[in-house]
C-alpha positions as CSV (number, residue, x, y, z in Angstrom):
1,M,-30.4,-10.9,12.7
2,R,-29.9,-9.6,9.2
3,L,-27.4,-12.3,8.0
4,K,-29.3,-14.8,9.5
5,D,-28.2,-18.7,8.4
6,K,-26.2,-17.1,5.7
7,V,-22.4,-18.8,4.8
8,A,-19.5,-16.1,5.0
9,I,-16.4,-16.9,4.8
10,V,-13.5,-14.2,6.3
11,T,-10.1,-14.4,5.3
12,G,-7.4,-12.9,7.9
13,A,-10.2,-13.6,10.5
14,A,-7.8,-14.4,13.6
15,G,-7.5,-11.1,14.4
16,G,-7.9,-7.3,13.9
17,I,-11.0,-6.5,11.6
18,G,-11.2,-9.8,10.6
19,M,-12.0,-11.2,13.7
20,A,-14.0,-8.3,14.7
21,T,-15.8,-9.0,11.5
22,A,-16.3,-12.8,12.2
23,R,-18.1,-11.6,15.7
24,K,-20.5,-9.3,14.1
25,F,-21.6,-11.2,11.4
26,A,-22.0,-14.4,13.7
27,R,-24.2,-12.3,16.0
28,E,-26.4,-11.2,12.6
29,G,-27.0,-15.1,12.4
30,A,-24.1,-15.7,10.0
31,R,-22.7,-19.4,9.8
32,V,-18.9,-18.0,9.4
33,V,-15.6,-19.7,8.1
34,I,-12.7,-18.5,10.4
35,A,-9.5,-18.6,7.6
36,D,-6.5,-17.8,8.5
37,L,-3.0,-18.6,8.4
38,D,-2.1,-19.4,12.1
39,A,-3.9,-22.8,13.4
40,A,-4.0,-21.8,16.6
41,R,-5.3,-18.6,16.3
42,V,-7.5,-19.6,14.2
43,E,-8.7,-22.4,16.6
44,A,-9.0,-19.8,19.6
45,A,-10.9,-17.9,17.5
46,R,-13.5,-20.6,16.5
47,A,-13.8,-21.6,20.5
48,E,-14.6,-18.0,21.4
49,L,-17.7,-17.8,18.7
50,A,-18.4,-21.5,19.3
51,D,-18.7,-20.5,23.1
52,T,-21.4,-17.8,22.3
53,G,-23.4,-20.0,20.5
54,A,-22.7,-19.0,17.1
55,Q,-21.9,-22.1,14.3
56,A,-18.5,-21.3,13.1
57,I,-15.5,-23.5,11.8
58,G,-12.0,-22.6,11.3
59,V,-9.8,-24.0,8.2
60,R,-6.0,-23.1,7.9
61,L,-5.7,-21.0,5.3
62,D,-2.8,-19.9,2.8
63,V,-4.4,-17.4,0.7
64,T,-1.2,-17.6,-2.0
65,D,-1.7,-21.0,-2.4
66,A,-4.7,-22.2,-5.0
67,A,-5.0,-26.0,-3.2
68,S,-5.3,-24.6,-0.1
69,V,-8.3,-22.1,-1.0
70,A,-9.7,-25.2,-2.9
71,A,-9.5,-27.1,0.1
72,M,-11.2,-24.1,2.1
73,V,-14.0,-23.8,-0.4
74,A,-15.0,-28.2,-0.8
75,A,-14.7,-28.3,2.8
76,V,-17.2,-25.1,3.6
77,R,-19.6,-26.6,0.9
78,S,-19.4,-30.0,2.0
79,R,-20.1,-28.8,5.4
80,W,-22.9,-26.3,4.1
81,G,-24.1,-27.0,0.9
82,R,-23.4,-23.2,0.1
83,I,-21.2,-19.9,0.2
84,D,-23.1,-16.4,0.9
85,C,-20.0,-14.3,1.3
86,L,-16.3,-13.7,0.9
87,V,-14.7,-10.9,2.9
88,N,-11.2,-10.8,1.6
89,N,-9.8,-9.4,4.5
90,A,-6.3,-11.0,4.6
91,G,-3.4,-8.6,3.9
92,I,0.6,-7.8,5.0
93,T,2.3,-4.7,5.2
94,L,6.3,-4.4,4.4
95,D,7.1,-0.9,4.4
96,A,10.3,0.9,3.1
97,R,10.5,3.8,0.6
98,L,11.1,3.0,-2.8
99,V,15.0,3.7,-2.9
100,K,15.1,1.3,-0.2
101,M,12.0,-1.1,-0.8
102,T,13.3,-5.0,-2.2
103,A,11.9,-7.1,-4.9
104,E,11.3,-9.8,-2.1
105,Q,9.2,-7.1,0.0
106,F,7.0,-6.1,-3.2
107,D,6.6,-9.7,-4.1
108,R,5.2,-10.7,-0.9
109,V,2.8,-8.0,0.0
110,V,1.4,-8.4,-4.0
111,N,1.5,-12.1,-3.3
112,V,-1.2,-11.8,-0.2
113,N,-2.9,-8.6,-0.7
114,L,-3.5,-9.1,-4.4
115,K,-2.9,-12.6,-5.9
116,G,-4.7,-13.8,-2.5
117,V,-7.6,-11.9,-3.3
118,F,-8.0,-13.1,-6.7
119,L,-7.3,-16.8,-5.8
120,C,-10.1,-16.6,-3.3
121,G,-12.7,-14.7,-5.3
122,Q,-12.0,-17.1,-8.4
123,A,-13.0,-20.0,-5.8
124,V,-16.0,-18.8,-4.8
125,A,-17.0,-17.2,-7.8
126,G,-18.1,-20.5,-9.6
127,P,-20.7,-21.8,-6.5
128,M,-22.1,-18.3,-6.1
129,I,-22.7,-18.2,-9.5
130,E,-24.4,-21.7,-9.2
131,Q,-26.6,-20.7,-6.8
132,G,-27.7,-17.5,-8.4
133,S,-26.3,-15.2,-5.3
134,G,-23.4,-14.0,-3.5
135,V,-21.7,-11.0,-2.0
136,I,-17.7,-10.5,-2.5
137,L,-16.1,-7.9,-0.3
138,N,-12.4,-6.5,-0.8
139,A,-10.5,-5.2,1.6
140,S,-8.8,-2.2,0.3
141,S,-7.3,0.9,2.1
142,V,-7.3,5.0,1.9
143,V,-4.1,4.1,1.0
144,G,-5.0,2.7,-2.3
145,L,-7.2,5.8,-3.3
146,Y,-4.4,8.2,-1.9
147,G,-1.2,6.7,-1.6
148,N,1.0,6.6,1.5
149,F,4.8,7.4,2.6
150,G,6.8,4.2,2.3
151,Q,4.1,2.0,1.3
152,T,4.6,1.5,-2.6
153,N,3.9,-2.4,-2.2
154,Y,0.9,-2.0,0.0
155,A,-0.6,1.1,-2.0
156,A,-0.1,-0.5,-5.5
157,T,-2.3,-3.9,-4.2
158,K,-5.0,-1.9,-2.4
159,A,-5.7,0.2,-6.0
160,G,-5.3,-2.8,-7.8
161,L,-8.0,-4.4,-5.3
162,I,-10.4,-1.6,-6.6
163,G,-9.5,-2.1,-10.0
164,I,-10.5,-6.0,-9.1
165,T,-13.8,-5.2,-7.6
166,K,-15.1,-2.9,-10.5
167,T,-14.3,-5.8,-13.0
168,W,-15.9,-8.3,-10.8
169,A,-19.0,-6.2,-10.4
170,R,-19.4,-6.4,-14.0
171,E,-18.7,-10.0,-14.7
172,L,-20.4,-11.1,-11.9
173,G,-23.3,-8.6,-11.1
174,P,-25.7,-10.1,-14.1
175,R,-25.4,-13.6,-12.6
176,G,-26.5,-12.2,-9.5
177,V,-23.2,-11.8,-7.4
178,R,-22.7,-8.4,-5.7
179,V,-19.0,-7.2,-5.3
180,A,-17.6,-4.0,-3.5
181,V,-14.7,-2.9,-1.7
182,V,-14.2,-0.9,1.7
183,C,-11.7,1.3,2.2
184,P,-10.7,1.6,6.2
185,G,-8.6,4.4,7.1
186,F,-6.3,4.4,10.2
187,V,-7.5,1.2,12.3
188,A,-6.5,0.4,15.7
189,T,-4.9,-3.3,15.2
190,S,-1.7,-4.4,15.4
191,I,-0.6,-3.3,11.9
192,L,0.3,-0.4,13.1
193,D,2.2,-1.1,16.0
194,T,5.5,-0.5,13.9
195,I,4.3,3.3,13.1
196,P,6.4,5.5,16.3
197,P,4.0,7.5,18.5
198,A,4.9,10.8,16.9
199,V,4.0,10.0,13.4
200,M,0.8,8.4,14.8
201,Q,-0.2,11.2,16.7
202,K,0.0,13.2,13.0
203,M,-2.1,10.6,11.6
204,V,-4.5,10.7,14.0
205,E,-4.6,14.5,13.6
206,K,-5.4,14.8,9.8
207,V,-8.7,12.5,10.7
208,P,-11.5,15.5,11.5
209,L,-13.0,13.0,14.0
210,G,-10.0,13.2,15.7
211,R,-9.4,9.1,16.8
212,L,-8.7,6.1,14.7
213,A,-11.1,3.8,13.9
214,Q,-12.1,0.8,16.0
215,P,-12.1,-2.8,14.2
216,E,-15.9,-2.9,14.6
217,E,-16.9,0.1,12.9
218,I,-15.0,-1.6,9.8
219,A,-16.8,-5.1,10.7
220,N,-20.6,-3.1,10.7
221,V,-19.7,-1.5,7.4
222,Y,-19.5,-5.6,5.9
223,A,-22.2,-6.8,7.8
224,F,-24.3,-4.0,6.1
225,L,-23.0,-4.6,2.6
226,A,-23.3,-8.7,3.2
227,S,-26.8,-8.0,3.9
228,D,-30.1,-7.9,1.9
229,E,-30.4,-4.1,2.7
230,A,-27.4,-3.5,0.5
231,S,-28.8,-5.3,-2.6
232,Y,-28.4,-2.5,-4.9
233,I,-25.1,-1.8,-3.9
234,N,-22.3,-3.4,-6.7
235,G,-18.7,-2.1,-7.8
236,A,-18.8,0.5,-4.8
237,V,-15.9,1.9,-3.5
238,I,-17.0,2.6,0.1
239,E,-14.3,4.9,2.2
240,V,-14.5,4.2,6.1
241,S,-11.9,7.0,7.5
242,G,-13.4,9.3,9.7
243,G,-13.1,11.8,6.6
244,I,-9.3,11.6,6.6
245,A,-9.5,13.2,2.9
246,L,-11.3,16.3,3.5
């Protein structure tokens, strides 16, 4: 098991890619922290992992609130004494064309997708520096690389995460902490539920593999990056999109 006894925090872990990542990490032997805003879904996810024999705890987390983030980190360190990996997966969409997007829509997405990553990354950086090791994995998107119609706010945050990742890789690398960012393409999760079928079909047609990604396919990449097998990967931007940009 490539993550045996490592302590991993996954934000937005109560569903979608986050839950798939928590499952994958648990199967690889990690002690997993399921962190999400919805307390009921957090407990359901924790119970699911516990039923498989995994070591898992659930924490209600508001990534936009520094006190909530600090409390989560303190609880994890109290329980397991260390933090080996943070997967900054939590994110939201509030789509609209530029001419119709409200300031509130823009601010809410930036607050969760960008500030939330900053707060969580800052909170774990100290403990990781102290122990001389750690991995921070940020969830960007192909939208952050190429833009997307109706997603000014989302694209801005996902592009911003690439800049954050490269900066943290420079700052934290000398202290033994690796940072990387994953840019998934279109993944079969509930975040796509609002997209009309005709639009969805056009999206799929752009992918050379001819299908959407499954959440587990993104989770597999996170597991590799969190493992010692990726020990020389730092500051990397890894696109997992089925070749959508080709």
